[in-house]
C-alpha positions, -999 to 999 in steps of 0.1 A, spaced: 209 78 -52 205 40 -41 176 28 -54 148 36 -26 128 10 -5 83 16 -8 68 8 22 32 6 17 8 3 52 -19 -9 60 -46 16 73 -49 -4 106 -13 9 114 -24 43 115 -56 40 135 -43 42 169 -21 73 179 5 52 203 12 30 174 15 57 147 39 68 162 59 40 167 58 30 130 63 67 118 98 63 146 108 30 119 100 52 92 128 79 102 155 59 115 150 40 80 148 73 59 182 84 76 195 50 62 183 49 26 157 65 4 118 56 15 86 60 -4 55 56 19 23 45 8 -9 43 25 -42 28 27 -69 39 58 -101 15 48 -117 11 79 -116 45 91 -132 51 56 -155 25 61 -167 45 95 -166 76 77 -191 68 52 -214 52 82 -216 84 96 -227 105 68 -254 78 62 -238 64 28 -236 27 24 -208 7 19 -205 -12 -15 -180 -39 -22 -178 -69 -49 -149 -99 -36 -133 -71 -13 -135 -45 -37 -149 -8 -28 -173 -5 -52 -168 40 -53 -194 63 -67 -191 103 -62 -206 103 -24 -185 77 -12 -150 88 -38 -158 125 -14 -155 106 19 -126 84 3 -105 118 -3 -111 134 25 -97 103 49 -71 96 29 -57 126 15 -68 144 45 -67 126 76 -49 98 78 -19 112 53 -17 146 76 -14 126 105 9 105 94 35 131 74 29 147 114 37 119 129 74 110 108 85 149 114 80 148 152 97 113 149 124 135 131 120 126 97 112 151 68 80 138 47 60 156 25 22 145 20 13 136 -18 -17 122 -31 -13 100 -65 -31 126 -80 3 154 -78 21 160 -107 21 123 -124 28 108 -90 4 77 -102 -15 81 -134 -45 61 -136 -71 51 -157 -111 31 -150 -108 1 -141 -131 -22 -162 -163 -39 -154 -150 -66 -127 -154 -102 -130 -170 -118 -92 -164 -146 -79 -204 -153 -83 -200 -146 -123 -218 -118 -123 -200 -85 -145 -199 -50 -122 -187 -14 -130 -167 -8 -98 -173 32 -106 -149 64 -94 -124 28 -91 -83 38 -114 -56 16 -121 -19 31 -122 -10 35 -155 27 28 -159 39 62 -179 77 69 -168 93 79 -139 73 96 -111 99 127 -115 82 146 -84 88 118 -60 125 110 -73 130 148 -70 119 145 -30 141 111 -28 169 131 -43 167 160 -16 165 137 16 126 137 21 100 108 27 74 109 4 39 99 18 13 90 -13 -22 89 2 -36 64 -30 -58 91 -50 -47 87 -87 -64 111 -117 -70 101 -149 -60 124 -180 -90 140 -178 -83 152 -141 -110 128 -128 -104 115 -97 -102 76 -83 -99 54 -57 -70 34 -61 -57 1 -39 -31 10 -23 -12 -26 -29 -17 -22 -65 -1 13 -61 24 6 -35 32 -20 -64 31 3 -96 51 30 -81 81 6 -71 82 -4 -108 82 28 -120 110 41 -91 132 7 -97 128 2 -61 153 -20 -42 123 -34 -18 80 -31 -16 76 -38 14 37 -45 21 28 -39 64 1 -47 78 -16 -64 111 -3 -101 98 30 -117 101 30 -121 66 14 -151 44 0 -181 69 0 -216 60 -25 -243 76 -13 -243 105 -11 -207 109 25 -205 111 40 -177 89 57 -189 56 91 -173 51 93 -178 16 64 -181 -10 67 -197 -41 39 -193 -70 36 -232 -70 28 -231 -30 4 -197 -32 -14 -218 -55 -23 -248 -26 -24 -225 -5 -49 -207 -25 -67 -237 -40 -69 -249 -1 -85 -215 12 -60 -208 35 -53 -172 14 -80 -150 17 -91 -125 -13 -78 -101 7 -44 -118 8 -47 -124 -33 -48 -96 -40 -14 -79 -21 3 -114 -33 -10 -101 -71 6 -67 -63 37 -80 -51 40 -108 -85 32 -70 -103 64 -54 -89 86 -89 -94 73 -88 -130 82 -48 -130 118 -51 -115 114 -46 -82 146 -67 -70 125 -81 -31 90 -81 -23 79 -92 11 50 -85 34 54 -77 71 44 -77 106 41 -38 113 30 -41 145 57 -50 156 85 -22 154 117 -42 158 103 -59 125 96 -34 107 127 -18 112 145 -53 105 125 -57 73 132 -20 64 170 -24 70 168 -59 49 182 -81 84 174 -119 91 151 -113 120 124 -100 111 117 -129 87 98 -151 116 73 -125 110 78 -122 69 69 -136 35 90 -129 13 75 -133 -27 97 -150 -46 
């Protein structure tokens, strides 16, 4: 079996029904050509559900502080609403997808995140936020892709004691890509890759260019977190890593296929 592709979908790509169908169609098409694993987030829908429930949103430097009430909402939205919607759309497009969370049979074991040092210099507990543990191959995911299925993973992890944790989607996708020794990690969202100071896509982002853009304030904290995950994937042996615009089906298809025409809306991280 060929090395799989891991595709991380930002939750904003799965909010609108027509966009979800378009993304699902490209996933079904790509999965017919190469093994594919999907990992998804859902931050904005979680925010909306928290607001509806009257639970305050808590963040530190863009990272969600997760107490038990917040985690209950996160699990319901990610593992329930968004995951099921994505799976159904892929299957309707002709794919064969299966919904999972990181808590299923060692898909993504996690441990609690240590206290976080904020930009303001404060040390903050993030609560029920987990970080993936690199604990061997994810056999369930491998079995599914060997059988021709597309695993669709919601970013909920479980510790060794069975406690559930909220996990950053970029971080989980990168860790899963490393454990699968994926051929590529694609992080798809609603921006055309990493932008320079003039708003143009940086086609190839090396470490020094990344540092320069960060020092200039051109790369925000959210993108820096994505790039940290990208760097971890490269260091772990993933052959190719890119940030791609998932709003354009043709560009997404090209990125999944590794074709050059994706370059106008994609940043390769090197």
